[in-house]
PDBQT receptor file of N, H, CA, C and O in Angstrom, charges set to zero:
ATOM      1  N   MET A   1     235.010  57.059 173.888  1.00  0.00    +0.000 N 
ATOM      2  CA  MET A   1     234.432  57.151 175.209  1.00  0.00    +0.000 C 
ATOM      3  C   MET A   1     234.379  55.742 175.802  1.00  0.00    +0.000 C 
ATOM      4  O   MET A   1     234.034  54.791 175.101  1.00  0.00    +0.000 OA
ATOM      5  N   GLY A   2     234.714  55.600 177.073  1.00  0.00    +0.000 N 
ATOM      6  H   GLY A   2     234.994  56.373 177.643  1.00  0.00    +0.000 HD
ATOM      7  CA  GLY A   2     234.747  54.294 177.718  1.00  0.00    +0.000 C 
ATOM      8  C   GLY A   2     233.387  53.853 178.234  1.00  0.00    +0.000 C 
ATOM      9  O   GLY A   2     232.442  54.636 178.327  1.00  0.00    +0.000 OA
ATOM     10  N   GLU A   3     233.324  52.586 178.560  1.00  0.00    +0.000 N 
ATOM     11  H   GLU A   3     234.092  51.949 178.485  1.00  0.00    +0.000 HD
ATOM     12  CA  GLU A   3     232.092  52.015 179.104  1.00  0.00    +0.000 C 
ATOM     13  C   GLU A   3     231.986  52.342 180.585  1.00  0.00    +0.000 C 
ATOM     14  O   GLU A   3     232.987  52.357 181.300  1.00  0.00    +0.000 OA
ATOM     15  N   MET A   4     230.764  52.605 181.040  1.00  0.00    +0.000 N 
ATOM     16  H   MET A   4     229.950  52.593 180.459  1.00  0.00    +0.000 HD
ATOM     17  CA  MET A   4     230.548  52.876 182.461  1.00  0.00    +0.000 C 
ATOM     18  C   MET A   4     230.864  51.629 183.269  1.00  0.00    +0.000 C 
ATOM     19  O   MET A   4     230.632  50.511 182.809  1.00  0.00    +0.000 OA
ATOM     20  N   ARG A   5     231.383  51.814 184.451  1.00  0.00    +0.000 N 
ATOM     21  H   ARG A   5     231.571  52.722 184.825  1.00  0.00    +0.000 HD
ATOM     22  CA  ARG A   5     231.720  50.679 185.310  1.00  0.00    +0.000 C 
ATOM     23  C   ARG A   5     230.898  50.658 186.589  1.00  0.00    +0.000 C 
ATOM     24  O   ARG A   5     230.776  49.613 187.227  1.00  0.00    +0.000 OA
ATOM     25  N   GLN A   6     230.333  51.802 186.971  1.00  0.00    +0.000 N 
ATOM     26  H   GLN A   6     230.432  52.651 186.452  1.00  0.00    +0.000 HD
ATOM     27  CA  GLN A   6     229.494  51.880 188.167  1.00  0.00    +0.000 C 
ATOM     28  C   GLN A   6     228.094  52.299 187.742  1.00  0.00    +0.000 C 
ATOM     29  O   GLN A   6     227.920  53.161 186.881  1.00  0.00    +0.000 OA
ATOM     30  N   PHE A   7     227.099  51.672 188.364  1.00  0.00    +0.000 N 
ATOM     31  H   PHE A   7     227.240  50.972 189.063  1.00  0.00    +0.000 HD
ATOM     32  CA  PHE A   7     225.721  51.895 187.953  1.00  0.00    +0.000 C 
ATOM     33  C   PHE A   7     224.841  52.210 189.156  1.00  0.00    +0.000 C 
ATOM     34  O   PHE A   7     225.014  51.639 190.233  1.00  0.00    +0.000 OA
ATOM     35  N   ARG A   8     223.913  53.111 188.964  1.00  0.00    +0.000 N 
ATOM     36  H   ARG A   8     223.773  53.575 188.090  1.00  0.00    +0.000 HD
ATOM     37  CA  ARG A   8     222.958  53.469 190.008  1.00  0.00    +0.000 C 
ATOM     38  C   ARG A   8     221.691  52.636 189.844  1.00  0.00    +0.000 C 
ATOM     39  O   ARG A   8     221.419  52.118 188.761  1.00  0.00    +0.000 OA
ATOM     40  N   PRO A   9     220.913  52.509 190.930  1.00  0.00    +0.000 N 
ATOM     41  CA  PRO A   9     219.634  51.800 190.815  1.00  0.00    +0.000 C 
ATOM     42  C   PRO A   9     218.778  52.411 189.706  1.00  0.00    +0.000 C 
ATOM     43  O   PRO A   9     218.706  53.633 189.568  1.00  0.00    +0.000 OA
ATOM     44  N   GLY A  10     218.130  51.551 188.917  1.00  0.00    +0.000 N 
ATOM     45  H   GLY A  10     218.189  50.559 189.029  1.00  0.00    +0.000 HD
ATOM     46  CA  GLY A  10     217.295  52.011 187.822  1.00  0.00    +0.000 C 
ATOM     47  C   GLY A  10     217.993  52.008 186.475  1.00  0.00    +0.000 C 
ATOM     48  O   GLY A  10     217.331  51.917 185.441  1.00  0.00    +0.000 OA
ATOM     49  N   TYR A  11     219.331  52.107 186.464  1.00  0.00    +0.000 N 
ATOM     50  H   TYR A  11     219.868  52.181 187.304  1.00  0.00    +0.000 HD
ATOM     51  CA  TYR A  11     220.068  52.012 185.203  1.00  0.00    +0.000 C 
ATOM     52  C   TYR A  11     219.859  50.617 184.637  1.00  0.00    +0.000 C 
ATOM     53  O   TYR A  11     219.488  49.703 185.373  1.00  0.00    +0.000 OA
ATOM     54  N   LYS A  12     220.090  50.437 183.342  1.00  0.00    +0.000 N 
ATOM     55  H   LYS A  12     220.391  51.179 182.744  1.00  0.00    +0.000 HD
ATOM     56  CA  LYS A  12     219.959  49.139 182.681  1.00  0.00    +0.000 C 
ATOM     57  C   LYS A  12     221.320  48.439 182.646  1.00  0.00    +0.000 C 
ATOM     58  O   LYS A  12     222.340  49.075 182.383  1.00  0.00    +0.000 OA
ATOM     59  N   ALA A  13     221.333  47.140 182.909  1.00  0.00    +0.000 N 
ATOM     60  H   ALA A  13     220.504  46.624 183.122  1.00  0.00    +0.000 HD
ATOM     61  CA  ALA A  13     222.576  46.354 182.878  1.00  0.00    +0.000 C 
ATOM     62  C   ALA A  13     223.100  46.300 181.443  1.00  0.00    +0.000 C 
ATOM     63  O   ALA A  13     222.344  45.987 180.524  1.00  0.00    +0.000 OA
ATOM     64  N   PRO A  14     224.395  46.605 181.238  1.00  0.00    +0.000 N 
ATOM     65  CA  PRO A  14     224.947  46.596 179.889  1.00  0.00    +0.000 C 
ATOM     66  C   PRO A  14     225.215  45.183 179.363  1.00  0.00    +0.000 C 
ATOM     67  O   PRO A  14     225.251  44.965 178.152  1.00  0.00    +0.000 OA
ATOM     68  N   ASN A  15     225.402  44.227 180.276  1.00  0.00    +0.000 N 
ATOM     69  H   ASN A  15     225.372  44.404 181.260  1.00  0.00    +0.000 HD
ATOM     70  CA  ASN A  15     225.715  42.848 179.907  1.00  0.00    +0.000 C 
ATOM     71  C   ASN A  15     225.140  41.889 180.934  1.00  0.00    +0.000 C 
ATOM     72  O   ASN A  15     224.821  42.286 182.055  1.00  0.00    +0.000 OA
ATOM     73  N   ASP A  16     225.008  40.621 180.548  1.00  0.00    +0.000 N 
ATOM     74  H   ASP A  16     225.267  40.298 179.637  1.00  0.00    +0.000 HD
ATOM     75  CA  ASP A  16     224.615  39.586 181.501  1.00  0.00    +0.000 C 
ATOM     76  C   ASP A  16     225.721  39.447 182.541  1.00  0.00    +0.000 C 
ATOM     77  O   ASP A  16     226.896  39.634 182.224  1.00  0.00    +0.000 OA
ATOM     78  N   GLY A  17     225.355  39.123 183.777  1.00  0.00    +0.000 N 
ATOM     79  H   GLY A  17     224.401  38.971 184.034  1.00  0.00    +0.000 HD
ATOM     80  CA  GLY A  17     226.373  38.876 184.788  1.00  0.00    +0.000 C 
ATOM     81  C   GLY A  17     225.885  39.092 186.194  1.00  0.00    +0.000 C 
ATOM     82  O   GLY A  17     224.718  39.403 186.433  1.00  0.00    +0.000 OA
ATOM     83  N   ILE A  18     226.815  38.919 187.129  1.00  0.00    +0.000 N 
ATOM     84  H   ILE A  18     227.763  38.667 186.935  1.00  0.00    +0.000 HD
ATOM     85  CA  ILE A  18     226.553  39.136 188.545  1.00  0.00    +0.000 C 
ATOM     86  C   ILE A  18     227.145  40.489 188.909  1.00  0.00    +0.000 C 
ATOM     87  O   ILE A  18     228.295  40.787 188.587  1.00  0.00    +0.000 OA
ATOM     88  N   TYR A  19     226.345  41.298 189.583  1.00  0.00    +0.000 N 
ATOM     89  H   TYR A  19     225.411  41.056 189.845  1.00  0.00    +0.000 HD
ATOM     90  CA  TYR A  19     226.767  42.631 189.996  1.00  0.00    +0.000 C 
ATOM     91  C   TYR A  19     226.710  42.716 191.524  1.00  0.00    +0.000 C 
ATOM     92  O   TYR A  19     225.826  42.134 192.153  1.00  0.00    +0.000 OA
ATOM     93  N   ILE A  20     227.665  43.450 192.115  1.00  0.00    +0.000 N 
ATOM     94  H   ILE A  20     228.383  43.923 191.604  1.00  0.00    +0.000 HD
ATOM     95  CA  ILE A  20     227.714  43.604 193.573  1.00  0.00    +0.000 C 
ATOM     96  C   ILE A  20     227.723  45.092 193.936  1.00  0.00    +0.000 C 
ATOM     97  O   ILE A  20     228.062  45.950 193.121  1.00  0.00    +0.000 OA
ATOM     98  N   GLU A  21     227.342  45.368 195.183  1.00  0.00    +0.000 N 
ATOM     99  H   GLU A  21     227.067  44.671 195.846  1.00  0.00    +0.000 HD
ATOM    100  CA  GLU A  21     227.346  46.740 195.697  1.00  0.00    +0.000 C 
ATOM    101  C   GLU A  21     228.758  47.152 196.077  1.00  0.00    +0.000 C 
ATOM    102  O   GLU A  21     229.530  46.349 196.600  1.00  0.00    +0.000 OA
ATOM    103  N   VAL A  22     229.089  48.405 195.810  1.00  0.00    +0.000 N 
ATOM    104  H   VAL A  22     228.461  49.058 195.385  1.00  0.00    +0.000 HD
ATOM    105  CA  VAL A  22     230.332  49.007 196.282  1.00  0.00    +0.000 C 
ATOM    106  C   VAL A  22     230.003  50.385 196.835  1.00  0.00    +0.000 C 
ATOM    107  O   VAL A  22     228.929  50.930 196.581  1.00  0.00    +0.000 OA
ATOM    108  N   GLY A  23     230.942  50.941 197.594  1.00  0.00    +0.000 N 
ATOM    109  H   GLY A  23     231.814  50.498 197.800  1.00  0.00    +0.000 HD
ATOM    110  CA  GLY A  23     230.759  52.285 198.134  1.00  0.00    +0.000 C 
ATOM    111  C   GLY A  23     230.875  53.340 197.047  1.00  0.00    +0.000 C 
ATOM    112  O   GLY A  23     231.185  53.026 195.898  1.00  0.00    +0.000 OA
ATOM    113  N   GLU A  24     230.627  54.587 197.410  1.00  0.00    +0.000 N 
ATOM    114  H   GLU A  24     230.375  54.843 198.343  1.00  0.00    +0.000 HD
ATOM    115  CA  GLU A  24     230.643  55.705 196.454  1.00  0.00    +0.000 C 
ATOM    116  C   GLU A  24     231.943  55.799 195.663  1.00  0.00    +0.000 C 
ATOM    117  O   GLU A  24     231.925  56.072 194.462  1.00  0.00    +0.000 OA
ATOM    118  N   GLN A  25     233.045  55.577 196.322  1.00  0.00    +0.000 N 
ATOM    119  H   GLN A  25     233.059  55.355 197.297  1.00  0.00    +0.000 HD
ATOM    120  CA  GLN A  25     234.351  55.718 195.675  1.00  0.00    +0.000 C 
ATOM    121  C   GLN A  25     234.858  54.406 195.079  1.00  0.00    +0.000 C 
ATOM    122  O   GLN A  25     236.015  54.319 194.667  1.00  0.00    +0.000 OA
ATOM    123  N   GLY A  26     234.000  53.386 195.030  1.00  0.00    +0.000 N 
ATOM    124  H   GLY A  26     233.060  53.456 195.365  1.00  0.00    +0.000 HD
ATOM    125  CA  GLY A  26     234.409  52.097 194.477  1.00  0.00    +0.000 C 
ATOM    126  C   GLY A  26     235.005  51.162 195.508  1.00  0.00    +0.000 C 
ATOM    127  O   GLY A  26     235.469  50.073 195.170  1.00  0.00    +0.000 OA
ATOM    128  N   ASP A  27     234.995  51.585 196.780  1.00  0.00    +0.000 N 
ATOM    129  H   ASP A  27     234.617  52.469 197.055  1.00  0.00    +0.000 HD
ATOM    130  CA  ASP A  27     235.553  50.722 197.827  1.00  0.00    +0.000 C 
ATOM    131  C   ASP A  27     234.559  49.610 198.185  1.00  0.00    +0.000 C 
ATOM    132  O   ASP A  27     233.353  49.737 197.973  1.00  0.00    +0.000 OA
ATOM    133  N   SER A  28     235.094  48.537 198.723  1.00  0.00    +0.000 N 
ATOM    134  H   SER A  28     236.074  48.433 198.895  1.00  0.00    +0.000 HD
ATOM    135  CA  SER A  28     234.239  47.399 199.062  1.00  0.00    +0.000 C 
ATOM    136  C   SER A  28     233.438  47.680 200.330  1.00  0.00    +0.000 C 
ATOM    137  O   SER A  28     233.814  48.532 201.136  1.00  0.00    +0.000 OA
ATOM    138  N   VAL A  29     232.339  46.964 200.497  1.00  0.00    +0.000 N 
ATOM    139  H   VAL A  29     232.034  46.273 199.842  1.00  0.00    +0.000 HD
ATOM    140  CA  VAL A  29     231.477  47.109 201.666  1.00  0.00    +0.000 C 
ATOM    141  C   VAL A  29     231.314  45.743 202.320  1.00  0.00    +0.000 C 
ATOM    142  O   VAL A  29     231.480  44.717 201.661  1.00  0.00    +0.000 OA
ATOM    143  N   MET A  30     230.995  45.722 203.589  1.00  0.00    +0.000 N 
ATOM    144  H   MET A  30     230.860  46.556 204.124  1.00  0.00    +0.000 HD
ATOM    145  CA  MET A  30     230.781  44.457 204.285  1.00  0.00    +0.000 C 
ATOM    146  C   MET A  30     229.418  43.903 203.895  1.00  0.00    +0.000 C 
ATOM    147  O   MET A  30     228.432  44.639 203.864  1.00  0.00    +0.000 OA
ATOM    148  N   ASN A  31     229.360  42.610 203.598  1.00  0.00    +0.000 N 
ATOM    149  H   ASN A  31     230.161  42.012 203.624  1.00  0.00    +0.000 HD
ATOM    150  CA  ASN A  31     228.124  41.917 203.213  1.00  0.00    +0.000 C 
ATOM    151  C   ASN A  31     227.381  42.625 202.081  1.00  0.00    +0.000 C 
ATOM    152  O   ASN A  31     226.219  42.998 202.247  1.00  0.00    +0.000 OA
ATOM    153  N   PRO A  32     228.037  42.816 200.930  1.00  0.00    +0.000 N 
ATOM    154  CA  PRO A  32     227.354  43.498 199.825  1.00  0.00    +0.000 C 
ATOM    155  C   PRO A  32     226.256  42.636 199.212  1.00  0.00    +0.000 C 
ATOM    156  O   PRO A  32     226.359  41.409 199.191  1.00  0.00    +0.000 OA
ATOM    157  N   LYS A  33     225.212  43.277 198.715  1.00  0.00    +0.000 N 
ATOM    158  H   LYS A  33     225.128  44.273 198.731  1.00  0.00    +0.000 HD
ATOM    159  CA  LYS A  33     224.176  42.568 197.964  1.00  0.00    +0.000 C 
ATOM    160  C   LYS A  33     224.776  42.129 196.640  1.00  0.00    +0.000 C 
ATOM    161  O   LYS A  33     225.656  42.798 196.098  1.00  0.00    +0.000 OA
ATOM    162  N   GLN A  34     224.299  41.001 196.118  1.00  0.00    +0.000 N 
ATOM    163  H   GLN A  34     223.584  40.458 196.558  1.00  0.00    +0.000 HD
ATOM    164  CA  GLN A  34     224.693  40.533 194.801  1.00  0.00    +0.000 C 
ATOM    165  C   GLN A  34     223.427  40.219 194.016  1.00  0.00    +0.000 C 
ATOM    166  O   GLN A  34     222.466  39.682 194.566  1.00  0.00    +0.000 OA
ATOM    167  N   VAL A  35     223.428  40.552 192.733  1.00  0.00    +0.000 N 
ATOM    168  H   VAL A  35     224.209  40.988 192.286  1.00  0.00    +0.000 HD
ATOM    169  CA  VAL A  35     222.281  40.245 191.871  1.00  0.00    +0.000 C 
ATOM    170  C   VAL A  35     222.786  39.700 190.542  1.00  0.00    +0.000 C 
ATOM    171  O   VAL A  35     223.836  40.113 190.050  1.00  0.00    +0.000 OA
ATOM    172  N   ARG A  36     222.035  38.776 189.968  1.00  0.00    +0.000 N 
ATOM    173  H   ARG A  36     221.182  38.441 190.367  1.00  0.00    +0.000 HD
ATOM    174  CA  ARG A  36     222.328  38.286 188.620  1.00  0.00    +0.000 C 
ATOM    175  C   ARG A  36     221.337  38.971 187.683  1.00  0.00    +0.000 C 
ATOM    176  O   ARG A  36     220.123  38.855 187.850  1.00  0.00    +0.000 OA
ATOM    177  N   LEU A  37     221.874  39.683 186.697  1.00  0.00    +0.000 N 
ATOM    178  H   LEU A  37     222.861  39.776 186.561  1.00  0.00    +0.000 HD
ATOM    179  CA  LEU A  37     221.043  40.424 185.757  1.00  0.00    +0.000 C 
ATOM    180  C   LEU A  37     221.349  40.013 184.321  1.00  0.00    +0.000 C 
ATOM    181  O   LEU A  37     222.476  39.640 183.994  1.00  0.00    +0.000 OA
ATOM    182  N   ALA A  38     220.341  40.085 183.485  1.00  0.00    +0.000 N 
ATOM    183  H   ALA A  38     219.426  40.388 183.751  1.00  0.00    +0.000 HD
ATOM    184  CA  ALA A  38     220.516  39.891 182.050  1.00  0.00    +0.000 C 
ATOM    185  C   ALA A  38     220.662  41.275 181.417  1.00  0.00    +0.000 C 
ATOM    186  O   ALA A  38     220.236  42.276 181.993  1.00  0.00    +0.000 OA
ATOM    187  N   LYS A  39     221.260  41.324 180.244  1.00  0.00    +0.000 N 
ATOM    188  H   LYS A  39     221.606  40.511 179.776  1.00  0.00    +0.000 HD
ATOM    189  CA  LYS A  39     221.434  42.587 179.537  1.00  0.00    +0.000 C 
ATOM    190  C   LYS A  39     220.082  43.294 179.412  1.00  0.00    +0.000 C 
ATOM    191  O   LYS A  39     219.107  42.703 178.948  1.00  0.00    +0.000 OA
ATOM    192  N   GLY A  40     220.031  44.561 179.830  1.00  0.00    +0.000 N 
ATOM    193  H   GLY A  40     220.823  45.041 180.207  1.00  0.00    +0.000 HD
ATOM    194  CA  GLY A  40     218.806  45.354 179.744  1.00  0.00    +0.000 C 
ATOM    195  C   GLY A  40     217.953  45.348 180.999  1.00  0.00    +0.000 C 
ATOM    196  O   GLY A  40     217.031  46.156 181.112  1.00  0.00    +0.000 OA
ATOM    197  N   ASP A  41     218.237  44.447 181.960  1.00  0.00    +0.000 N 
ATOM    198  H   ASP A  41     218.985  43.790 181.868  1.00  0.00    +0.000 HD
ATOM    199  CA  ASP A  41     217.488  44.432 183.218  1.00  0.00    +0.000 C 
ATOM    200  C   ASP A  41     217.842  45.674 184.043  1.00  0.00    +0.000 C 
ATOM    201  O   ASP A  41     218.996  46.102 184.032  1.00  0.00    +0.000 OA
ATOM    202  N   PRO A  42     216.881  46.258 184.751  1.00  0.00    +0.000 N 
ATOM    203  CA  PRO A  42     217.195  47.419 185.591  1.00  0.00    +0.000 C 
ATOM    204  C   PRO A  42     217.881  46.984 186.890  1.00  0.00    +0.000 C 
ATOM    205  O   PRO A  42     217.583  45.926 187.443  1.00  0.00    +0.000 OA
ATOM    206  N   PHE A  43     218.797  47.818 187.357  1.00  0.00    +0.000 N 
ATOM    207  H   PHE A  43     219.039  48.678 186.907  1.00  0.00    +0.000 HD
ATOM    208  CA  PHE A  43     219.461  47.553 188.637  1.00  0.00    +0.000 C 
ATOM    209  C   PHE A  43     218.485  47.831 189.774  1.00  0.00    +0.000 C 
ATOM    210  O   PHE A  43     217.763  48.827 189.732  1.00  0.00    +0.000 OA
ATOM    211  N   PRO A  44     218.451  46.963 190.797  1.00  0.00    +0.000 N 
ATOM    212  CA  PRO A  44     217.560  47.189 191.941  1.00  0.00    +0.000 C 
ATOM    213  C   PRO A  44     218.138  48.252 192.882  1.00  0.00    +0.000 C 
ATOM    214  O   PRO A  44     219.259  48.725 192.697  1.00  0.00    +0.000 OA
ATOM    215  N   GLU A  45     217.360  48.605 193.874  1.00  0.00    +0.000 N 
ATOM    216  H   GLU A  45     216.449  48.220 194.025  1.00  0.00    +0.000 HD
ATOM    217  CA  GLU A  45     217.824  49.541 194.901  1.00  0.00    +0.000 C 
ATOM    218  C   GLU A  45     218.997  48.925 195.667  1.00  0.00    +0.000 C 
ATOM    219  O   GLU A  45     219.078  47.707 195.821  1.00  0.00    +0.000 OA
ATOM    220  N   THR A  46     219.894  49.776 196.142  1.00  0.00    +0.000 N 
ATOM    221  H   THR A  46     219.828  50.766 196.017  1.00  0.00    +0.000 HD
ATOM    222  CA  THR A  46     221.010  49.322 196.966  1.00  0.00    +0.000 C 
ATOM    223  C   THR A  46     220.616  49.400 198.439  1.00  0.00    +0.000 C 
ATOM    224  O   THR A  46     219.579  49.969 198.779  1.00  0.00    +0.000 OA
ATOM    225  N   SER A  47     221.447  48.826 199.313  1.00  0.00    +0.000 N 
ATOM    226  H   SER A  47     222.290  48.363 199.036  1.00  0.00    +0.000 HD
ATOM    227  CA  SER A  47     221.175  48.842 200.753  1.00  0.00    +0.000 C 
ATOM    228  C   SER A  47     221.321  50.243 201.343  1.00  0.00    +0.000 C 
ATOM    229  O   SER A  47     220.743  50.546 202.386  1.00  0.00    +0.000 OA
ATOM    230  N   ASN A  48     222.092  51.090 200.675  1.00  0.00    +0.000 N 
ATOM    231  H   ASN A  48     222.562  50.844 199.827  1.00  0.00    +0.000 HD
ATOM    232  CA  ASN A  48     222.411  52.411 201.170  1.00  0.00    +0.000 C 
ATOM    233  C   ASN A  48     222.430  53.352 199.963  1.00  0.00    +0.000 C 
ATOM    234  O   ASN A  48     222.952  52.983 198.911  1.00  0.00    +0.000 OA
ATOM    235  N   HIS A  49     221.881  54.539 200.092  1.00  0.00    +0.000 N 
ATOM    236  H   HIS A  49     221.457  54.839 200.946  1.00  0.00    +0.000 HD
ATOM    237  CA  HIS A  49     221.790  55.456 198.951  1.00  0.00    +0.000 C 
ATOM    238  C   HIS A  49     223.144  55.901 198.410  1.00  0.00    +0.000 C 
ATOM    239  O   HIS A  49     223.213  56.429 197.300  1.00  0.00    +0.000 OA
ATOM    240  N   ASN A  50     224.224  55.700 199.168  1.00  0.00    +0.000 N 
ATOM    241  H   ASN A  50     224.167  55.271 200.070  1.00  0.00    +0.000 HD
ATOM    242  CA  ASN A  50     225.567  56.077 198.724  1.00  0.00    +0.000 C 
ATOM    243  C   ASN A  50     226.265  54.975 197.939  1.00  0.00    +0.000 C 
ATOM    244  O   ASN A  50     227.407  55.155 197.517  1.00  0.00    +0.000 OA
ATOM    245  N   ARG A  51     225.609  53.847 197.735  1.00  0.00    +0.000 N 
ATOM    246  H   ARG A  51     224.681  53.701 198.078  1.00  0.00    +0.000 HD
ATOM    247  CA  ARG A  51     226.243  52.723 197.054  1.00  0.00    +0.000 C 
ATOM    248  C   ARG A  51     225.858  52.658 195.586  1.00  0.00    +0.000 C 
ATOM    249  O   ARG A  51     224.850  53.221 195.159  1.00  0.00    +0.000 OA
ATOM    250  N   LYS A  52     226.692  51.952 194.825  1.00  0.00    +0.000 N 
ATOM    251  H   LYS A  52     227.511  51.495 195.173  1.00  0.00    +0.000 HD
ATOM    252  CA  LYS A  52     226.458  51.735 193.398  1.00  0.00    +0.000 C 
ATOM    253  C   LYS A  52     226.690  50.260 193.100  1.00  0.00    +0.000 C 
ATOM    254  O   LYS A  52     227.147  49.504 193.957  1.00  0.00    +0.000 OA
ATOM    255  N   TRP A  53     226.368  49.864 191.872  1.00  0.00    +0.000 N 
ATOM    256  H   TRP A  53     225.996  50.478 191.176  1.00  0.00    +0.000 HD
ATOM    257  CA  TRP A  53     226.558  48.489 191.418  1.00  0.00    +0.000 C 
ATOM    258  C   TRP A  53     227.755  48.419 190.471  1.00  0.00    +0.000 C 
ATOM    259  O   TRP A  53     227.954  49.309 189.644  1.00  0.00    +0.000 OA
ATOM    260  N   VAL A  54     228.555  47.348 190.598  1.00  0.00    +0.000 N 
ATOM    261  H   VAL A  54     228.393  46.625 191.269  1.00  0.00    +0.000 HD
ATOM    262  CA  VAL A  54     229.641  47.075 189.648  1.00  0.00    +0.000 C 
ATOM    263  C   VAL A  54     229.601  45.595 189.298  1.00  0.00    +0.000 C 
ATOM    264  O   VAL A  54     229.114  44.774 190.075  1.00  0.00    +0.000 OA
ATOM    265  N   LYS A  55     230.118  45.263 188.118  1.00  0.00    +0.000 N 
ATOM    266  H   LYS A  55     230.513  45.930 187.486  1.00  0.00    +0.000 HD
ATOM    267  CA  LYS A  55     230.157  43.876 187.703  1.00  0.00    +0.000 C 
ATOM    268  C   LYS A  55     231.192  43.147 188.556  1.00  0.00    +0.000 C 
ATOM    269  O   LYS A  55     232.304  43.637 188.752  1.00  0.00    +0.000 OA
ATOM    270  N   LYS A  56     230.818  41.979 189.056  1.00  0.00    +0.000 N 
ATOM    271  H   LYS A  56     229.915  41.581 188.897  1.00  0.00    +0.000 HD
ATOM    272  CA  LYS A  56     231.708  41.195 189.895  1.00  0.00    +0.000 C 
ATOM    273  C   LYS A  56     232.891  40.730 189.061  1.00  0.00    +0.000 C 
ATOM    274  O   LYS A  56     232.712  40.204 187.963  1.00  0.00    +0.000 OA
ATOM    275  N   SER A  57     234.092  40.921 189.575  1.00  0.00    +0.000 N 
ATOM    276  H   SER A  57     234.237  41.348 190.467  1.00  0.00    +0.000 HD
ATOM    277  CA  SER A  57     235.286  40.537 188.831  1.00  0.00    +0.000 C 
ATOM    278  C   SER A  57     235.444  39.012 188.831  1.00  0.00    +0.000 C 
ATOM    279  O   SER A  57     234.920  38.320 189.705  1.00  0.00    +0.000 OA
ATOM    280  N   GLY A  58     236.167  38.511 187.845  1.00  0.00    +0.000 N 
ATOM    281  H   GLY A  58     236.592  39.073 187.135  1.00  0.00    +0.000 HD
ATOM    282  CA  GLY A  58     236.393  37.092 187.738  1.00  0.00    +0.000 C 
ATOM    283  C   GLY A  58     235.298  36.344 186.994  1.00  0.00    +0.000 C 
ATOM    284  O   GLY A  58     235.223  35.118 187.077  1.00  0.00    +0.000 OA
ATOM    285  N   GLN A  59     234.446  37.065 186.265  1.00  0.00    +0.000 N 
ATOM    286  H   GLN A  59     234.507  38.061 186.197  1.00  0.00    +0.000 HD
ATOM    287  CA  GLN A  59     233.383  36.413 185.496  1.00  0.00    +0.000 C 
ATOM    288  C   GLN A  59     233.813  36.200 184.082  1.00  0.00    +0.000 C 
ATOM    289  O   GLN A  59     233.050  35.663 183.279  1.00  0.00    +0.000 OA
TER     290      GLN A  59
C-alpha cells in the first residue's frame, strides 16, 4: 500500500517539511497557504473546504 500524498485538516503530518494547499484534484491554487510541520503535527484548516495539503516539492 502506498503512502498518502494529500491530507485533510486534522490529519497528522507523516514527515517534517513544508506543506502547501492544493485544490481537490491536486491542481494548484492562487496564493496557497504554506505551513512548516514536524512529524505528528496536525494539519491546520485550509482557506477553502475543498482544499487539501500536500508536501511541497523540491524539499
